[in-house]
C-alpha positions, 0 to 999 in steps of 0.5 A: 325658875329664874336664874338668880346671881345672888341667893335670896335671903328668905328671912327678908320676907314676911309671910305674905312676901314669902308667898309671893316669892314662891309663887313667882318660882311656880310653887303654890302659896301654901309652900310659902307658909310651910317655909315660913314656919320652918325659918324661925324654929330653933336649930334649923340651919339647912333646907334639908331639915324642912321635911314636909317639903319635896326633896326636889323643891328643897334642892331648888331652894338650896341652889337659889336661896338662903336663910341667914343667921347670926352666930359667935357674937361679941359678948360683954356681960355686966355684973348686973346681968346685962349682956351686950352683943355685937353682931358682925354683918356680911359687910364687916359692920358691927351692930349692937343688941342688949339683953336686959334681964329683970325678975319677971322679964327678959327685954331685948334692945334691938338695932335698926340701922348701922349708925344713925343720921339723927345726930342727937348730941348726947348719943354715941351712935349719933357720933358714928354717923349713918352707914346704912339701914338694916335689912329685915333679916338683920333686924330679926336675926338679932332676936334669933341670935339672942334667943339661941344664946339664952337657950344655950346659957339657960337664961329663960326666954325673951319676953319683951322687945324694944327698938331702942338700939342703934338707929332711928327705927322709923327712918328704916320704915319698910324694913321695920314693918316687915320685921314686925310682921315676922316677929308677931306672926304665930308661924314666925317668932310669935311675940305679942304686939303688946310686948314690942315697943318702937322708940322714935326721936320724932318723925310725925308722919311715920308715927301715924303710919306705924300706928295704922299698920301695927299694934305695937307700943310707941315710945317718944324720945322727948328730952325737952319742953321747948323748941330751943332746948330740944333743937340744941339736943336733937337736930330733928326738932328743927324739922319737926318741932315739939308742936308737930310731934305732940300733934302726931302723938295725939293722933296716934291710933291706940287701943283702950288702956294703951299709952305712949311712953315719953322718954325724958333724959335729965341733963343737969342745969338744962332740962331738970328744974321744977319749972321744966317738970311743971311745963312737961306736965302741961304739954302732955296733959291731953295725951294718954301717956307714961313718962320714963325718966333717965339721968344722963349717963355721962361717958368719958369726954361728954359735955353733959352731966346727970342731976343728983338722985334727989333732983330726979326724985323731986322732978318725978314727984312734981309729975306724979302730983299731976296724975302721971305714971312716972318711972325712973329708969335705972342705967344698966351695964355701967361696967360694960359697953352697954350704952348705945354705940359704945361696943361698935365704937370700940370695935371701930377704933380697934380696927382703925388702930390695926390698919 
């Protein structure tokens, strides 16, 4: 056994990586599969509970490895049932996870980074700047932590996962793939790929790679139909303009009846006219897709405003008349810090104020 100065967090490994790890310490491959099956069971907190492992091996693991978890989250509960979780990391940073309960599902919005480097002008997380990538364990432990909270509070079970929290998932690509392998493995958290959606602001090469390695759904934050407007809202467009982004969407590997979800936030006077709707219908016409409309939820001090309800409905109708499936996403958790970055931002401000 190698002398390791810092314990290895086994939740940073998917099953194949865990097999490689146990083989590196002189154990047979099947031990890795055994351990992996224990890591994501509810109420398993110690190696001593892994009863099909030899006592001697459990002692070795206890000395040289850990399996981390999140506990005692900051929680804010909205009157509409939305729950915002703030999980404190080892380095003191706070990441956010949002539970969105609906009649037929419980959707969890998962973070992939501490902060974000993309700098979208309308996003609170972008205002925080980028601190670091989350590890696979920190990504998966958001799911485990909320799963445990739901069980304690009798709120049913998690059914859907969306990577739409803090950070750009495809900018943390390797850790994202490892976490997806854990989430979809039957010995892990056993989520169906059909119930997982990864959202991106538009990194074309990584989009194609994601589609080649996984069967998860793809959501693309579009928000504009011309490069001038989109670059002004989303600096990533200066490197990857709309033409390149849409080309990657057309090349994205999809199963039969699978469609890309385009996220389009409506900003009053900027991208919400009838002409914008007609142009949006035109540029997406060769891509199997759905469209999710969301009115800008103006936060205090924001330079952007959302359009009226009638304007949103007219925009939707234009798209529907051209054959698109178009949803209007309702803003949830308005009475709590449910917008991405709000809770972490408040925590940072409080911490700074105490210094």
